[in-house]
LOFIBA-63149 format. One line per field, with one value per residue: residue in three letters; x, y, z of N, C-alpha, C, O in turn; residue number from 1. Coordinates in nm, 3 decimals. Example, Ala and Ser with C-alpha at 12.3 -4.5 7.8 and 13.67 -1.06 7.14 Angstrom:
// LOFIBA-63149
type: [Ala, Ser]
n_px: [1.319, 1.285]
n_py: [-0.569, -0.225]
n_pz: [0.780, 0.708]
ca_px: [1.230, 1.367]
ca_py: [-0.450, -0.106]
ca_pz: [0.780, 0.714]
c_px: [1.320, 1.290]
c_py: [-0.330, 0.003]
c_pz: [0.780, 0.787]
o_px: [1.424, 1.341]
o_py: [-0.332, 0.114]
o_pz: [0.846, 0.804]
seq: [1, 2]
// end
This chain:
// LOFIBA-63149
type: [Met, Lys, Lys, Ile, Ile, Ile, Asn, Ser, Ser, Ile, Ile, Phe, Ala, Met, Cys, Phe, Ile, Phe, His, Phe, Ala, Tyr, Gln, Val, Leu, Pro, Asn, Phe, Ile, Thr, Ser, Ile, Ile, Ser, Pro, Val, Asn, Glu, Ser, Ile, Tyr, Glu, His, Phe, Lys, Met, Leu, Phe, Met, Thr, Thr, Leu, Ile, Phe, Ser, Leu, Phe, Glu, Ile, Pro, Phe, Ile, Lys, Asn, Thr, Asn, Asn, Leu, Tyr, Phe, Lys, Ile, Tyr, Leu, Arg, Ser, Met, Leu, Ser, Thr, Thr, Leu, Leu, Cys, Ile, Ile, Tyr, Leu, Pro, Ile, Tyr, Asn, Leu, Ile, Gly, Glu, Asn, Met, Pro, Val, Thr, Ile, Phe, Ile, Leu, Phe, Ile, Ser, Ile, Leu, Leu, Thr, Glu, Ile, Val, Ile, Ser, Lys, Ile, Ser, Ile, Lys, Lys, His, Phe, Asn, Ile, Leu, Asn, Ile, Leu, Ser, Val, Thr, Phe, Leu, Ile, Ile, Asp, Ile, Ile, Leu, Leu, Thr, Tyr, Leu, Thr, Tyr, Phe, Pro, Pro, His, Thr, Ser, Leu, Phe, Tyr, Asp, Thr, Asn, Asp, Lys, Ile, Tyr, Gly, Ile, Lys, Thr, Lys]
n_px: [2.636, 2.402, 2.235, 2.217, 2.073, 1.846, 1.759, 1.729, 1.532, 1.315, 1.279, 1.202, 0.980, 0.815, 0.789, 0.615, 0.384, 0.351, 0.319, 0.065, -0.080, -0.177, -0.392, -0.558, -0.622, -0.680, -0.546, -0.381, -0.135, -0.105, -0.054, 0.185, 0.381, 0.334, 0.278, 0.048, -0.031, 0.071, 0.299, 0.681, 0.818, 0.666, 0.708, 0.998, 0.967, 0.807, 1.019, 1.225, 1.088, 0.993, 1.256, 1.337, 1.140, 1.176, 1.431, 1.395, 1.232, 1.435, 1.632, 1.626, 1.738, 2.033, 2.341, 2.583, 2.550, 2.680, 2.662, 2.407, 2.184, 2.301, 2.352, 2.092, 1.968, 2.148, 2.087, 1.826, 1.867, 2.064, 1.952, 1.716, 1.880, 2.032, 1.823, 1.727, 1.937, 1.987, 1.749, 1.643, 1.774, 1.739, 1.448, 1.394, 1.508, 1.394, 1.106, 0.828, 0.851, 0.731, 0.852, 1.113, 1.133, 1.074, 1.282, 1.523, 1.443, 1.479, 1.759, 1.892, 1.795, 1.928, 2.206, 2.239, 2.183, 2.442, 2.642, 2.563, 2.617, 2.878, 2.959, 3.152, 3.189, 3.389, 3.408, 3.196, 3.001, 2.835, 2.736, 2.694, 2.490, 2.278, 2.251, 2.184, 1.948, 1.792, 1.807, 1.673, 1.419, 1.360, 1.343, 1.137, 0.924, 0.973, 0.908, 0.665, 0.514, 0.581, 0.427, 0.159, 0.162, 0.278, 0.554, 0.459, 0.639, 0.782, 0.876, 0.684, 0.456, 0.162, 0.136, -0.067, -0.317, -0.305, -0.242, -0.108, 0.014, -0.240, -0.516, -0.841, -1.162]
n_py: [1.144, 1.248, 1.198, 0.917, 0.887, 1.012, 0.890, 0.615, 0.661, 0.723, 0.518, 0.329, 0.423, 0.392, 0.130, 0.109, 0.221, 0.068, -0.202, -0.202, -0.166, -0.376, -0.468, -0.243, -0.171, -0.434, -0.567, -0.703, -0.536, -0.428, -0.692, -0.769, -0.541, -0.570, -0.699, -0.997, -1.124, -1.243, -1.382, -1.455, -1.455, -1.275, -1.042, -1.015, -0.963, -0.727, -0.518, -0.572, -0.478, -0.223, -0.097, -0.097, 0.039, 0.288, 0.358, 0.402, 0.618, 0.790, 0.846, 1.070, 1.249, 1.165, 1.224, 1.090, 0.850, 0.599, 0.291, 0.281, 0.101, -0.119, -0.066, -0.003, -0.272, -0.387, -0.253, -0.361, -0.611, -0.645, -0.522, -0.670, -0.924, -0.875, -0.824, -1.089, -1.225, -1.108, -1.115, -1.385, -1.566, -1.458, -1.460, -1.749, -1.784, -1.628, -1.593, -1.444, -1.091, -0.777, -0.505, -0.581, -0.670, -0.447, -0.283, -0.451, -0.431, -0.161, -0.150, -0.302, -0.164, 0.074, -0.015, -0.118, 0.119, 0.250, 0.083, 0.122, 0.386, 0.387, 0.266, 0.313, 0.326, 0.401, 0.351, 0.300, -0.006, -0.136, -0.401, -0.484, -0.319, -0.416, -0.671, -0.637, -0.515, -0.704, -0.914, -0.815, -0.795, -1.058, -1.146, -0.996, -1.119, -1.367, -1.317, -1.247, -1.476, -1.647, -1.544, -1.598, -1.879, -2.015, -2.210, -2.484, -2.400, -2.323, -2.050, -1.919, -1.961, -1.816, -1.750, -1.604, -1.612, -1.890, -1.987, -2.013, -1.798, -1.586, -1.452, -1.645, -1.540]
n_pz: [4.708, 4.760, 4.547, 4.540, 4.771, 4.721, 4.473, 4.579, 4.773, 4.625, 4.437, 4.658, 4.773, 4.511, 4.505, 4.716, 4.594, 4.362, 4.480, 4.575, 4.335, 4.145, 4.327, 4.340, 4.056, 3.894, 3.637, 3.321, 3.252, 3.524, 3.666, 3.557, 3.680, 3.947, 4.260, 4.247, 4.449, 4.781, 4.774, 4.803, 4.570, 4.407, 4.511, 4.468, 4.196, 4.178, 4.272, 4.098, 3.856, 3.921, 3.994, 3.709, 3.574, 3.704, 3.636, 3.337, 3.345, 3.427, 3.240, 3.071, 3.233, 3.257, 3.205, 3.108, 2.862, 2.790, 2.742, 2.851, 2.869, 2.964, 3.221, 3.314, 3.308, 3.504, 3.722, 3.773, 3.792, 3.987, 4.227, 4.281, 4.325, 4.544, 4.716, 4.750, 4.833, 5.074, 5.231, 5.211, 5.358, 5.637, 5.639, 5.629, 5.883, 6.089, 5.993, 5.858, 5.909, 5.913, 5.942, 5.949, 5.691, 5.532, 5.596, 5.498, 5.232, 5.178, 5.229, 5.019, 4.789, 4.839, 4.850, 4.587, 4.452, 4.524, 4.432, 4.133, 4.113, 4.116, 3.894, 3.593, 3.263, 3.026, 2.774, 2.498, 2.473, 2.201, 2.198, 2.434, 2.516, 2.355, 2.433, 2.685, 2.638, 2.518, 2.717, 2.910, 2.803, 2.788, 3.057, 3.148, 3.010, 3.101, 3.383, 3.396, 3.275, 3.484, 3.677, 3.584, 3.544, 3.784, 3.942, 4.174, 4.433, 4.751, 4.705, 4.536, 4.673, 4.834, 5.155, 5.293, 5.152, 5.063, 4.815, 4.452, 4.233, 4.070, 4.194, 4.182, 4.151]
ca_px: [2.583, 2.266, 2.165, 2.198, 1.972, 1.730, 1.722, 1.697, 1.391, 1.231, 1.259, 1.161, 0.836, 0.766, 0.771, 0.468, 0.263, 0.357, 0.275, -0.092, -0.129, -0.282, -0.531, -0.659, -0.643, -0.641, -0.556, -0.249, -0.034, -0.051, 0.000, 0.326, 0.468, 0.290, 0.245, -0.078, -0.028, 0.177, 0.456, 0.820, 0.842, 0.595, 0.775, 1.102, 0.914, 0.797, 1.145, 1.259, 0.975, 1.015, 1.384, 1.324, 1.070, 1.248, 1.566, 1.348, 1.209, 1.547, 1.702, 1.651, 1.841, 2.137, 2.458, 2.684, 2.466, 2.752, 2.603, 2.283, 2.099, 2.347, 2.319, 1.938, 1.957, 2.248, 2.009, 1.707, 1.901, 2.120, 1.846, 1.664, 1.941, 2.063, 1.687, 1.719, 2.076, 1.990, 1.612, 1.587, 1.814, 1.644, 1.322, 1.415, 1.566, 1.284, 1.004, 0.769, 0.861, 0.722, 0.945, 1.251, 1.142, 1.095, 1.428, 1.590, 1.410, 1.539, 1.914, 1.894, 1.785, 2.036, 2.338, 2.225, 2.231, 2.553, 2.713, 2.535, 2.672, 3.048, 3.010, 3.157, 3.221, 3.436, 3.394, 3.059, 2.987, 2.714, 2.686, 2.685, 2.355, 2.198, 2.260, 2.125, 1.803, 1.747, 1.774, 1.557, 1.293, 1.345, 1.333, 0.994, 0.848, 0.990, 0.852, 0.503, 0.503, 0.596, 0.315, 0.036, 0.210, 0.405, 0.578, 0.449, 0.735, 0.760, 0.897, 0.565, 0.324, 0.100, 0.099, -0.180, -0.447, -0.297, -0.256, -0.003, -0.042, -0.319, -0.637, -0.954, -1.279]
ca_py: [1.067, 1.287, 1.154, 0.787, 0.870, 1.067, 0.788, 0.521, 0.713, 0.695, 0.368, 0.275, 0.486, 0.363, 0.002, 0.085, 0.221, -0.069, -0.298, -0.227, -0.141, -0.498, -0.467, -0.139, -0.214, -0.574, -0.615, -0.771, -0.459, -0.419, -0.783, -0.741, -0.473, -0.541, -0.840, -1.030, -1.226, -1.221, -1.466, -1.379, -1.416, -1.157, -0.912, -0.977, -0.925, -0.594, -0.465, -0.540, -0.405, -0.086, -0.052, -0.088, 0.176, 0.430, 0.369, 0.442, 0.768, 0.876, 0.855, 1.209, 1.339, 1.115, 1.274, 0.995, 0.742, 0.522, 0.163, 0.311, -0.027, -0.224, -0.001, -0.015, -0.403, -0.427, -0.205, -0.393, -0.747, -0.644, -0.501, -0.815, -1.040, -0.831, -0.872, -1.226, -1.278, -1.074, -1.132, -1.529, -1.636, -1.402, -1.504, -1.883, -1.771, -1.579, -1.614, -1.303, -0.961, -0.647, -0.402, -0.599, -0.706, -0.325, -0.252, -0.514, -0.388, -0.026, -0.159, -0.369, -0.044, 0.168, -0.069, -0.105, 0.248, 0.261, 0.029, 0.196, 0.498, 0.363, 0.214, 0.425, 0.253, 0.509, 0.316, 0.256, -0.121, -0.164, -0.541, -0.503, -0.287, -0.495, -0.796, -0.582, -0.491, -0.848, -0.995, -0.726, -0.864, -1.201, -1.152, -0.945, -1.242, -1.506, -1.290, -1.226, -1.608, -1.717, -1.473, -1.674, -2.009, -2.044, -2.367, -2.521, -2.423, -2.204, -1.899, -1.874, -1.976, -1.702, -1.825, -1.547, -1.687, -2.015, -1.998, -1.986, -1.708, -1.521, -1.528, -1.622, -1.464]
ca_pz: [4.784, 4.760, 4.426, 4.567, 4.869, 4.638, 4.386, 4.680, 4.845, 4.493, 4.412, 4.770, 4.754, 4.415, 4.552, 4.804, 4.513, 4.283, 4.579, 4.590, 4.198, 4.086, 4.404, 4.295, 3.913, 3.842, 3.475, 3.285, 3.296, 3.672, 3.700, 3.523, 3.760, 4.078, 4.294, 4.238, 4.582, 4.885, 4.767, 4.811, 4.422, 4.341, 4.568, 4.393, 4.079, 4.212, 4.298, 3.957, 3.778, 4.006, 3.922, 3.579, 3.532, 3.753, 3.519, 3.193, 3.362, 3.459, 3.111, 3.025, 3.336, 3.248, 3.124, 3.055, 2.816, 2.766, 2.815, 2.949, 2.886, 3.070, 3.383, 3.344, 3.335, 3.600, 3.838, 3.812, 3.850, 4.139, 4.337, 4.317, 4.379, 4.670, 4.822, 4.771, 4.936, 5.241, 5.266, 5.217, 5.497, 5.757, 5.644, 5.696, 6.031, 6.166, 5.924, 5.823, 5.974, 5.821, 5.966, 5.916, 5.550, 5.461, 5.618, 5.382, 5.077, 5.131, 5.228, 4.919, 4.694, 4.881, 4.818, 4.455, 4.402, 4.560, 4.334, 4.012, 4.105, 4.103, 3.752, 3.497, 3.171, 2.956, 2.615, 2.437, 2.407, 2.145, 2.201, 2.591, 2.563, 2.277, 2.516, 2.784, 2.620, 2.504, 2.845, 2.984, 2.728, 2.829, 3.185, 3.177, 2.957, 3.216, 3.511, 3.371, 3.259, 3.616, 3.753, 3.556, 3.560, 3.879, 3.977, 4.308, 4.564, 4.859, 4.683, 4.490, 4.769, 4.932, 5.281, 5.339, 5.066, 5.069, 4.686, 4.386, 4.135, 4.071, 4.293, 4.114, 4.225]
c_px: [2.435, 2.195, 2.153, 2.104, 1.842, 1.662, 1.642, 1.559, 1.301, 1.188, 1.180, 0.996, 0.762, 0.718, 0.631, 0.379, 0.232, 0.282, 0.113, -0.177, -0.227, -0.403, -0.603, -0.691, -0.611, -0.648, -0.418, -0.158, 0.008, -0.001, 0.131, 0.420, 0.433, 0.260, 0.099, -0.117, 0.081, 0.288, 0.555, 0.841, 0.778, 0.631, 0.903, 1.072, 0.901, 0.916, 1.207, 1.197, 1.000, 1.154, 1.401, 1.279, 1.119, 1.360, 1.497, 1.309, 1.325, 1.634, 1.711, 1.714, 1.963, 2.244, 2.523, 2.586, 2.544, 2.683, 2.503, 2.220, 2.156, 2.349, 2.184, 1.938, 2.020, 2.163, 1.903, 1.769, 1.981, 2.023, 1.772, 1.726, 1.999, 1.963, 1.683, 1.844, 2.050, 1.847, 1.588, 1.647, 1.751, 1.519, 1.322, 1.448, 1.453, 1.148, 0.946, 0.779, 0.854, 0.814, 1.088, 1.244, 1.139, 1.232, 1.527, 1.549, 1.503, 1.690, 1.950, 1.883, 1.919, 2.191, 2.334, 2.265, 2.379, 2.656, 2.705, 2.608, 2.849, 3.083, 3.020, 3.236, 3.262, 3.386, 3.272, 3.070, 2.851, 2.640, 2.628, 2.525, 2.253, 2.165, 2.141, 1.948, 1.726, 1.729, 1.670, 1.415, 1.237, 1.296, 1.175, 0.888, 0.830, 0.898, 0.678, 0.452, 0.487, 0.478, 0.181, 0.055, 0.328, 0.431, 0.544, 0.542, 0.722, 0.780, 0.768, 0.430, 0.308, 0.057, -0.036, -0.312, -0.429, -0.304, -0.108, -0.065, -0.169, -0.453, -0.743, -1.094, -1.379]
c_py: [1.095, 1.217, 0.987, 0.785, 0.932, 0.933, 0.647, 0.534, 0.697, 0.585, 0.310, 0.306, 0.428, 0.198, -0.013, 0.114, 0.097, -0.184, -0.321, -0.183, -0.253, -0.496, -0.377, -0.165, -0.323, -0.565, -0.667, -0.662, -0.458, -0.550, -0.832, -0.670, -0.483, -0.704, -0.869, -1.115, -1.183, -1.314, -1.401, -1.332, -1.300, -1.036, -0.884, -0.936, -0.776, -0.507, -0.466, -0.455, -0.247, -0.024, -0.001, 0.027, 0.307, 0.448, 0.427, 0.609, 0.858, 0.891, 0.998, 1.281, 1.257, 1.184, 1.186, 0.862, 0.645, 0.398, 0.152, 0.152, -0.125, -0.183, -0.029, -0.156, -0.441, -0.378, -0.298, -0.548, -0.728, -0.599, -0.604, -0.911, -0.999, -0.877, -0.999, -1.291, -1.232, -1.120, -1.274, -1.591, -1.585, -1.440, -1.643, -1.874, -1.733, -1.567, -1.458, -1.190, -0.855, -0.563, -0.448, -0.647, -0.571, -0.261, -0.296, -0.456, -0.240, -0.045, -0.225, -0.254, 0.043, 0.107, -0.089, 0.017, 0.303, 0.210, 0.085, 0.314, 0.507, 0.337, 0.325, 0.341, 0.342, 0.485, 0.254, 0.096, -0.134, -0.308, -0.546, -0.406, -0.357, -0.623, -0.772, -0.561, -0.632, -0.940, -0.917, -0.785, -0.969, -1.211, -1.083, -1.052, -1.351, -1.461, -1.291, -1.393, -1.698, -1.654, -1.558, -1.819, -2.027, -2.180, -2.345, -2.520, -2.318, -2.083, -1.842, -1.890, -1.837, -1.771, -1.751, -1.626, -1.828, -2.047, -1.973, -1.916, -1.624, -1.560, -1.538, -1.598, -1.588]
c_pz: [4.789, 4.649, 4.469, 4.673, 4.824, 4.564, 4.482, 4.758, 4.731, 4.466, 4.519, 4.762, 4.654, 4.446, 4.646, 4.717, 4.423, 4.372, 4.569, 4.427, 4.128, 4.189, 4.347, 4.156, 3.878, 3.712, 3.434, 3.303, 3.452, 3.742, 3.652, 3.631, 3.902, 4.132, 4.293, 4.362, 4.683, 4.878, 4.756, 4.653, 4.379, 4.416, 4.507, 4.243, 4.090, 4.221, 4.170, 3.852, 3.823, 3.957, 3.808, 3.521, 3.579, 3.635, 3.391, 3.234, 3.392, 3.351, 3.076, 3.111, 3.323, 3.173, 3.060, 3.017, 2.774, 2.833, 2.914, 2.966, 2.983, 3.197, 3.415, 3.383, 3.466, 3.735, 3.898, 3.846, 3.984, 4.238, 4.368, 4.359, 4.514, 4.783, 4.841, 4.854, 5.079, 5.274, 5.305, 5.330, 5.614, 5.750, 5.679, 5.826, 6.117, 6.124, 5.905, 5.932, 5.938, 5.838, 5.928, 5.757, 5.485, 5.479, 5.512, 5.247, 5.089, 5.142, 5.109, 4.768, 4.720, 4.820, 4.667, 4.394, 4.415, 4.450, 4.184, 3.995, 4.085, 3.961, 3.640, 3.370, 3.059, 2.799, 2.617, 2.394, 2.336, 2.190, 2.350, 2.595, 2.463, 2.363, 2.624, 2.770, 2.580, 2.619, 2.934, 2.952, 2.767, 2.965, 3.228, 3.119, 3.074, 3.330, 3.499, 3.346, 3.416, 3.737, 3.724, 3.567, 3.673, 3.922, 4.138, 4.387, 4.650, 4.819, 4.626, 4.565, 4.833, 5.041, 5.344, 5.271, 5.034, 4.912, 4.608, 4.270, 4.148, 4.154, 4.213, 4.200, 4.234]
o_px: [2.352, 2.081, 2.058, 2.040, 1.737, 1.552, 1.533, 1.491, 1.192, 1.069, 1.086, 0.908, 0.644, 0.610, 0.558, 0.274, 0.124, 0.189, 0.054, -0.299, -0.331, -0.514, -0.712, -0.812, -0.503, -0.760, -0.335, -0.078, 0.121, 0.070, 0.183, 0.522, 0.494, 0.228, 0.022, -0.228, 0.165, 0.366, 0.549, 0.869, 0.842, 0.581, 0.937, 1.159, 0.972, 0.899, 1.246, 1.255, 1.027, 1.161, 1.457, 1.339, 1.110, 1.366, 1.565, 1.349, 1.318, 1.729, 1.824, 1.755, 2.030, 2.217, 2.525, 2.547, 2.480, 2.652, 2.491, 2.216, 2.093, 2.347, 2.152, 1.906, 1.959, 2.165, 1.883, 1.709, 1.956, 2.027, 1.759, 1.668, 2.014, 1.986, 1.637, 1.838, 2.080, 1.849, 1.526, 1.580, 1.707, 1.463, 1.242, 1.412, 1.419, 1.066, 1.017, 0.716, 0.963, 0.875, 1.170, 1.352, 1.199, 1.287, 1.598, 1.634, 1.591, 1.760, 2.068, 1.951, 1.999, 2.271, 2.444, 2.353, 2.429, 2.737, 2.806, 2.657, 2.920, 3.189, 2.932, 3.347, 3.169, 3.338, 3.234, 3.138, 2.752, 2.520, 2.525, 2.449, 2.135, 2.052, 2.044, 1.858, 1.610, 1.647, 1.598, 1.325, 1.117, 1.203, 1.113, 0.780, 0.730, 0.817, 0.594, 0.348, 0.405, 0.451, 0.104, -0.044, 0.446, 0.339, 0.575, 0.564, 0.649, 0.718, 0.736, 0.321, 0.397, -0.042, -0.107, -0.392, -0.522, -0.379, -0.010, -0.169, -0.197, -0.489, -0.761, -1.113, -1.490]
o_py: [1.008, 1.179, 0.931, 0.680, 0.906, 0.885, 0.596, 0.439, 0.648, 0.552, 0.239, 0.220, 0.405, 0.158, -0.112, 0.051, 0.040, -0.249, -0.428, -0.173, -0.225, -0.522, -0.410, -0.183, -0.330, -0.553, -0.674, -0.692, -0.481, -0.548, -0.930, -0.726, -0.411, -0.801, -0.781, -1.169, -1.097, -1.324, -1.290, -1.219, -1.224, -0.929, -0.767, -0.878, -0.703, -0.402, -0.358, -0.376, -0.162, 0.080, 0.106, 0.101, 0.412, 0.545, 0.516, 0.706, 0.981, 0.964, 1.039, 1.390, 1.292, 1.198, 1.199, 0.782, 0.573, 0.396, 0.076, 0.098, -0.195, -0.266, -0.074, -0.174, -0.519, -0.445, -0.318, -0.606, -0.799, -0.660, -0.633, -0.995, -1.088, -0.935, -1.038, -1.392, -1.296, -1.180, -1.301, -1.666, -1.667, -1.459, -1.670, -1.969, -1.805, -1.533, -1.362, -1.202, -0.800, -0.536, -0.370, -0.662, -0.566, -0.195, -0.219, -0.438, -0.219, 0.031, -0.202, -0.267, 0.072, 0.175, -0.074, 0.029, 0.382, 0.283, 0.096, 0.348, 0.602, 0.366, 0.403, 0.295, 0.367, 0.570, 0.174, 0.066, -0.143, -0.323, -0.608, -0.435, -0.352, -0.672, -0.843, -0.581, -0.656, -1.032, -0.970, -0.814, -0.992, -1.290, -1.118, -1.069, -1.403, -1.541, -1.331, -1.428, -1.785, -1.702, -1.586, -1.884, -2.049, -2.260, -2.250, -2.630, -2.224, -1.993, -1.728, -1.844, -1.762, -1.845, -1.809, -1.692, -1.890, -2.140, -1.927, -1.953, -1.596, -1.676, -1.433, -1.648, -1.575]
o_pz: [4.813, 4.675, 4.413, 4.681, 4.884, 4.587, 4.459, 4.796, 4.762, 4.468, 4.483, 4.747, 4.680, 4.404, 4.651, 4.732, 4.411, 4.323, 4.557, 4.410, 4.068, 4.142, 4.301, 4.138, 3.820, 3.662, 3.525, 3.392, 3.495, 3.843, 3.704, 3.670, 3.981, 4.063, 4.332, 4.370, 4.659, 4.972, 4.703, 4.614, 4.307, 4.381, 4.485, 4.178, 4.022, 4.159, 4.128, 3.777, 3.737, 3.891, 3.784, 3.443, 3.517, 3.559, 3.338, 3.169, 3.385, 3.376, 3.050, 3.070, 3.420, 3.054, 2.938, 3.102, 2.698, 2.952, 3.010, 3.077, 3.062, 3.287, 3.525, 3.500, 3.539, 3.838, 4.018, 3.937, 4.081, 4.345, 4.487, 4.428, 4.598, 4.889, 4.948, 4.924, 5.180, 5.382, 5.408, 5.400, 5.695, 5.858, 5.769, 5.894, 6.211, 6.209, 5.936, 6.038, 5.918, 5.734, 5.882, 5.699, 5.378, 5.390, 5.448, 5.159, 5.006, 5.074, 5.083, 4.666, 4.631, 4.757, 4.614, 4.309, 4.335, 4.393, 4.115, 3.887, 4.051, 3.907, 3.604, 3.394, 2.982, 2.724, 2.703, 2.296, 2.409, 2.213, 2.377, 2.688, 2.498, 2.356, 2.649, 2.851, 2.613, 2.619, 3.019, 3.031, 2.784, 2.986, 3.328, 3.176, 3.123, 3.376, 3.580, 3.402, 3.446, 3.847, 3.816, 3.601, 3.648, 3.939, 4.211, 4.438, 4.621, 4.876, 4.658, 4.529, 4.872, 5.038, 5.426, 5.338, 4.982, 4.883, 4.667, 4.215, 4.264, 4.175, 4.150, 4.311, 4.287]
seq: [1, 2, 3, 4, 5, 6, 7, 8, 9, 10, 11, 12, 13, 14, 15, 16, 17, 18, 19, 20, 21, 22, 23, 24, 25, 26, 27, 28, 29, 30, 31, 32, 33, 34, 35, 36, 37, 38, 39, 40, 41, 42, 43, 44, 45, 46, 47, 48, 49, 50, 51, 52, 53, 54, 55, 56, 57, 58, 59, 60, 61, 62, 63, 64, 65, 66, 67, 68, 69, 70, 71, 72, 73, 74, 75, 76, 77, 78, 79, 80, 81, 82, 83, 84, 85, 86, 87, 88, 89, 90, 91, 92, 93, 94, 95, 96, 97, 98, 99, 100, 101, 102, 103, 104, 105, 106, 107, 108, 109, 110, 111, 112, 113, 114, 115, 116, 117, 118, 119, 120, 121, 122, 123, 124, 125, 126, 127, 128, 129, 130, 131, 132, 133, 134, 135, 136, 137, 138, 139, 140, 141, 142, 143, 144, 145, 146, 147, 148, 149, 150, 151, 152, 153, 154, 155, 156, 157, 158, 159, 160, 161, 162, 163, 164, 165, 166, 167, 168, 169]
// end
């Protein structure tokens, strides 16, 4: 349980750092890992990238590396999926509420870490790792594409600046 709390706290703290990375250093790299506006989508992207980067830094400390890339992919997808499942109905019900949003973010991360800690696949499946890396690459490309060419739907709309995508100067 201690590792779950530590991992969750680190990922949660990283989210705050990543949240402002594009504002501080606006460039292509930070646009991939950080929100470029205040839309819901950009914050889902931020969580996906935060958990992915945390997982990559965690690799040297992992003892059981069976299906490691699958676990990395699962962590990134599950955290984002849980955030979406928990956050969107509450947002649609009460609207934007920063304390609630931050609480839901932490709960999503914590639940993900609990699930990830319970997964133990004894046998190594090469195909699982190959597919996971392939899907990670596809997801990163898709997330980046949607940052630069967002569809005009509410998920991609920044209600603060009244824009889709990256703010032009």
